C-alpha positions as CSV (number, residue, x, y, z in Angstrom):
1,M,182.4,-14.3,42.6
2,K,180.3,-16.0,45.2
3,R,181.8,-18.1,48.0
4,F,179.2,-20.0,49.1
5,H,175.4,-21.1,49.3
6,E,173.8,-21.4,52.8
7,R,170.4,-22.7,54.2
8,V,169.3,-23.2,57.7
9,M,167.8,-26.7,58.2
10,G,166.2,-28.3,60.9
11,V,166.9,-31.1,63.1
12,Y,164.2,-33.0,64.2
13,F,163.6,-35.8,66.7
14,D,163.4,-38.6,64.2
15,D,166.6,-37.2,63.0
16,L,168.2,-38.3,66.3
17,D,170.2,-41.3,67.5
18,P,169.4,-43.3,71.0
19,Y,172.2,-40.5,72.4
20,R,169.8,-37.3,71.2
21,I,172.5,-36.6,68.7
22,L,172.1,-36.4,65.0
23,H,172.4,-39.8,63.5
24,N,175.5,-39.9,61.4
25,A,173.5,-40.6,58.0
26,R,171.3,-37.2,58.3
27,Y,174.3,-35.0,57.9
28,L,174.5,-36.1,54.3
29,L,170.4,-35.7,53.8
30,L,171.0,-31.9,55.3
31,F,173.7,-31.4,52.7
32,E,171.7,-33.3,50.2
33,R,168.9,-30.4,50.6
34,T,171.0,-27.6,50.7
35,L,172.3,-28.6,47.5
36,G,169.0,-29.0,46.0
37,S,168.5,-25.4,47.1
38,F,171.5,-24.7,45.3
39,W,170.5,-26.2,42.1
40,Q,167.4,-23.7,42.7
41,A,169.3,-20.9,43.3
42,L,171.2,-21.3,40.1
43,G,167.7,-21.6,38.2
44,L,168.2,-25.4,37.6
45,G,165.6,-26.7,39.9
46,S,166.6,-30.3,41.1
47,L,168.4,-30.7,37.6
48,Q,165.9,-33.7,37.4
49,E,163.1,-31.3,36.6
50,V,164.6,-29.2,33.8
51,E,165.8,-30.4,30.3
52,H,169.2,-29.6,30.5
53,P,171.9,-32.3,29.1
54,D,173.9,-31.9,32.5
55,R,171.5,-33.0,34.7
56,F,172.6,-36.6,34.1
57,H,175.3,-37.1,36.7
58,F,175.7,-39.6,39.6
59,V,177.2,-39.3,42.9
60,K,181.3,-40.6,42.9
61,A,182.2,-40.2,46.5
62,N,180.8,-38.5,49.6
63,T,183.0,-37.8,52.2
64,V,182.2,-36.4,56.0
65,E,184.0,-35.7,59.3
66,Y,182.4,-35.6,62.4
67,E,183.9,-32.9,64.5
68,Q,181.3,-32.2,67.3
69,P,177.8,-33.5,67.8
70,V,174.8,-31.6,67.2
71,R,173.0,-32.3,70.2
72,G,168.9,-32.3,70.7
73,V,166.7,-30.8,68.1
74,G,166.6,-26.9,66.7
75,D,168.1,-25.2,63.7
76,V,171.6,-25.6,62.0
77,R,173.2,-23.9,59.2
78,V,174.4,-25.7,56.3
79,R,177.1,-24.1,53.6
80,V,178.1,-25.6,50.2
81,W,180.5,-24.3,47.7
82,V,182.2,-25.6,44.5
83,E,185.9,-26.7,45.2
84,R,186.4,-27.8,41.5
85,L,184.7,-28.3,38.3
86,G,186.8,-30.6,36.2
87,G,186.4,-32.1,32.8
88,S,183.4,-34.4,33.8
89,S,183.4,-34.1,37.7
90,L,182.3,-31.5,40.0
91,T,183.0,-31.4,44.1
92,F,181.3,-29.7,46.3
93,G,182.6,-28.8,49.7
94,F,180.0,-28.3,52.7
95,V,180.2,-27.9,56.1
96,L,177.5,-27.6,58.7
97,M,177.5,-25.2,61.8
98,P,175.5,-24.3,64.7
99,M,173.1,-20.9,64.3
100,D,174.9,-18.7,66.5
101,S,178.8,-19.0,65.7
102,D,180.9,-20.7,63.0
103,E,182.2,-23.7,64.7
104,V,182.0,-26.7,62.6
105,H,179.6,-29.8,63.4
106,A,180.8,-31.7,60.5
107,R,182.5,-30.9,57.1
108,G,183.0,-32.9,54.0
109,T,182.8,-33.3,50.2
110,R,180.6,-34.8,47.4
111,T,181.9,-35.3,43.9
112,V,179.6,-35.9,40.9
113,V,180.2,-36.9,37.3
114,R,178.5,-36.1,34.5
115,V,177.3,-39.0,32.2
116,D,176.1,-39.6,28.9
117,P,172.4,-40.5,29.3
118,E,173.2,-43.1,26.0
119,N,175.8,-45.0,27.7
120,W,176.2,-43.8,31.4
121,R,179.9,-43.3,30.8
122,P,181.4,-40.1,32.0
123,A,181.3,-37.0,29.8
124,P,182.1,-33.4,29.7
125,W,180.3,-30.7,31.2
126,T,178.5,-28.2,28.7
127,D,179.7,-24.7,28.0
128,S,176.4,-23.3,29.0
129,F,176.7,-25.6,33.0
130,R,180.3,-23.9,32.8
131,A,179.1,-20.8,32.5
132,I,176.2,-20.8,35.1
133,L,179.0,-21.8,37.7
134,A,181.7,-19.6,36.4
135,D,180.6,-17.3,39.5
136,W,181.1,-20.2,41.9
137,L,184.7,-21.1,40.9
């Protein structure tokens, strides 16, 4: 079983708010980029670039808890994992940490729901997708 996928991400000057801390919306952006890296590691690209029936999914919810600010520019680590795979939903967990410790700057979740591309209603994940995620559950 694989526990998590982690990427080093840069924090740049334009990511900072007037107090020189990482703007609250940028945490989700860094998570989004790490999630894209996770899809690539699974061989699914961005899921928008491949012909796979499970590429049709929408974000249902994001949660973020800000524990301590990221101050200034530099690199951070973003870790993502699969928390739960339901019938049509998939929930990821994530944390954003400094490079040199496992202290948490922020933690959160994202839930996506697979949809039927014809009617945009929830649809079950395919068996092939479940097989791809099996090592991560």
